[in-house]
C-alpha positions as CSV (number, residue, x, y, z in Angstrom):
1,M,-5.4,5.1,-4.4
2,P,-7.8,1.9,-3.3
3,V,-7.3,-1.6,-1.9
4,K,-10.1,-3.3,-3.9
5,G,-11.9,-5.4,-1.5
6,K,-11.3,-7.4,2.0
7,P,-8.9,-10.4,1.4
8,D,-10.0,-13.4,0.0
9,M,-9.5,-17.2,0.2
10,E,-5.9,-17.0,-0.4
11,R,-5.4,-13.6,1.9
12,S,-5.0,-11.6,-1.4
13,V,-6.0,-8.1,-2.0
14,E,-6.4,-6.2,-5.2
15,I,-4.5,-2.1,-5.5
16,G,-5.3,0.2,-8.1
17,Y,-4.3,3.6,-8.6
18,G,-4.0,6.5,-11.1
19,I,-1.7,9.5,-11.3
20,M,-2.8,12.5,-13.0
21,D,-1.0,13.8,-15.6
22,D,0.8,16.8,-14.7
23,A,2.1,14.3,-11.1
24,R,3.7,12.0,-13.6
25,N,7.1,11.2,-13.8
26,Q,8.0,12.3,-10.9
27,G,7.9,9.0,-8.7
28,Y,5.0,10.1,-6.8
29,G,2.7,6.8,-8.2
30,T,6.3,5.0,-6.9
31,E,6.1,6.2,-3.7
32,A,2.0,5.8,-2.8
33,V,2.0,2.7,-4.5
34,G,4.6,1.4,-2.2
35,A,3.1,3.3,0.8
36,L,-0.5,1.6,0.2
37,I,1.3,-2.5,0.1
38,N,3.3,-1.4,3.0
39,W,0.0,-0.3,4.6
40,A,-1.6,-3.6,3.5
41,F,0.9,-6.1,4.4
42,T,0.3,-4.0,8.4
43,F,-2.6,-6.6,8.4
44,A,-1.8,-10.5,9.6
45,S,-5.2,-10.8,7.0
46,V,-3.1,-10.1,3.9
47,E,-0.2,-12.3,2.5
48,Q,-0.2,-11.0,-1.4
49,I,-1.0,-8.0,-3.6
50,H,-2.2,-8.3,-6.8
51,A,-2.5,-5.5,-9.4
52,E,-2.8,-5.5,-13.3
53,C,-2.5,-2.9,-15.7
54,L,-2.5,-2.0,-20.0
55,V,0.6,-3.8,-21.4
56,T,0.6,-0.2,-23.5
57,N,1.1,2.0,-19.5
58,L,4.5,1.8,-19.6
59,P,4.5,4.2,-16.5
60,S,2.4,2.0,-14.7
61,I,5.0,-1.1,-15.6
62,S,7.5,0.9,-14.2
63,V,5.8,1.5,-11.3
64,L,5.2,-2.0,-10.4
65,E,8.6,-3.5,-11.7
66,K,10.2,-0.5,-9.2
67,I,8.2,-1.6,-6.1
68,G,9.0,-5.4,-6.8
69,M,5.9,-6.9,-8.0
70,C,6.2,-9.6,-10.8
71,K,4.5,-10.6,-13.7
72,T,2.4,-13.9,-13.1
73,K,-0.1,-13.3,-16.6
74,E,-0.2,-11.6,-19.9
75,A,-3.3,-12.4,-21.7
76,D,-5.0,-9.8,-24.2
77,D,-4.2,-6.4,-23.7
78,R,-3.4,-6.9,-19.8
79,I,-0.6,-8.2,-17.3
80,K,-1.1,-9.3,-14.5
81,W,0.9,-8.8,-11.2
82,I,1.5,-10.1,-7.7
83,L,3.7,-9.6,-4.6
84,K,3.9,-11.9,-2.1
85,R,4.6,-10.7,1.7
86,T,7.6,-13.3,1.7
87,S,9.3,-11.6,-1.1
88,V,9.0,-8.2,0.7
89,N,10.4,-9.8,4.1
90,E,13.1,-11.0,2.0
91,A,14.3,-8.0,0.3
């Protein structure tokens, strides 16, 4: 589960993840992605986190919704998501 590079000019990073088939539907994805986001936000240089998934990837959509990410764009076969530091601090 990586952060894909350093923060950009908008102080944004993208996350990516995958869960093995036999570990799905047990909450591991939600827990791991949540921990990754919490870790990323410990850096003052990160103000927002992006992710994307296929529109058909219902388990990933569920994970991203559970951790509080918001859809920003749906085009072709992908959904783009964002979570801003201010959204986390308000929750």
